[in-house]
C-alpha positions, 0 to 999 in steps of 0.5 A, spaced: 515 488 463 515 488 455 522 488 452 522 495 449 518 498 455 513 501 451 508 500 457 512 503 462 513 509 458 505 510 456 503 515 462 496 512 463 498 505 462 500 504 470 494 508 472 489 504 468 492 497 470 492 499 478 485 501 477 483 494 474 487 491 480 483 495 485 476 493 481 479 485 481 480 486 488 474 489 491 470 484 486 473 478 489 472 481 496 465 482 495 464 475 492 467 472 498 462 476 503 456 474 498 458 467 498 457 466 505 450 465 508 449 472 510 447 475 503 440 475 504 441 479 511 446 484 507 441 485 501 436 487 506 440 491 511 442 495 504 435 496 502 432 498 509 438 503 511 436 509 514 440 514 510 438 520 516 441 515 521 447 514 517 448 521 515 448 523 523 453 517 524 458 520 519 458 527 522 459 524 529 465 519 526 469 524 521 472 528 527 475 522 529 470 521 535 468 514 538 461 513 538 457 507 540 451 505 537 445 505 541 439 504 537 437 498 532 438 503 526 445 505 528 447 498 529 445 496 522 449 502 520 455 500 523 454 493 520 453 496 513 460 499 515 463 493 517 461 489 510 464 495 506 470 495 510 470 487 509 471 488 501 475 495 501 481 492 506 483 488 500 483 494 495 490 497 495 490 504 497 483 505 500 482 508 507 480 501 509 486 498 507 490 503 511 486 502 517 488 495 517 495 496 516 495 501 522 491 496 526 497 491 524 502 496 527 499 497 533 498 489 534 506 489 533 507 494 538 503 491 543 506 485 542 513 487 542 513 494 545 515 501 541 519 500 535 526 502 537 528 505 530 524 509 525 526 511 518 524 514 512 529 514 506 529 516 499 534 513 495 537 517 489 534 514 483 537 519 478 544 517 481 544 510 481 546 506 475 541 500 476 535 505 476 538 508 469 538 501 467 531 500 469 529 506 465 533 505 459 531 501 453 539 498 453 539 490 454 546 490 457 547 493 464 553 498 464 554 500 471 557 507 469 554 514 469 555 517 463 549 521 462 549 528 464 544 530 470 539 533 466 538 527 461 538 522 467 532 526 471 528 526 464 529 519 463 527 517 470 521 522 470 519 519 463 519 511 466 516 511 473 516 504 473 523 504 473 523 508 480 518 503 483 523 497 481 529 500 483 526 502 490 523 495 491 530 492 490 533 497 495 528 496 500 529 489 500 536 489 500 536 494 506 531 489 510 536 483 508 543 486 509 542 492 514 536 489 518 538 482 517 531 479 516 531 473 512 539 473 512 544 468 515 547 473 519 545 478 524 543 485 522 547 491 523 544 493 529 544 486 532 538 481 531 531 484 529 525 482 532 521 485 527 520 490 522 514 493 519 514 497 512 509 501 508 511 503 501 507 509 498 508 512 492 512 518 495 517 514 499 517 508 504 517 508 512 520 502 516 
């Protein structure tokens, strides 16, 4: 968020920063797991794991089939997978993190019933003055589209952080004013029982 946005325009900085955040979260998750009294058991399980059994379970599970462990070696492999999941679910973008999110959605559906509204939307960032303000280096906000279409597109493409910030603002405003979540008034469609949203790089799903 430096004033001249030098870090936002640097193409590798967001990737490096996100990678460091993932490393930090995984390290914290591993530290919390190892802080428990289970450290000797975890170390023993890792060192004595049967790789052939693990490979066999991998072949069984990668097709999406449910497989119940039978032997002690298979149970040890399952426990090792749970240990890894305990660490990986704290890492944004990981498969385990997505699995935990799916579990949350299923739990919410089980509690409140199937969602009555599913929406995927993508705000037109190249046509919104707020996003252009986020992308440019001008310090004064002027809500007018004075740039031509090609210049606006190049400006937004050169600063992906601006697109992410703009998208975040639009989603927060949508949830508050259209759905009425956290607002003093009901939503456009009445009282909202619950909402769940994910924000991948290519859009959002609520």
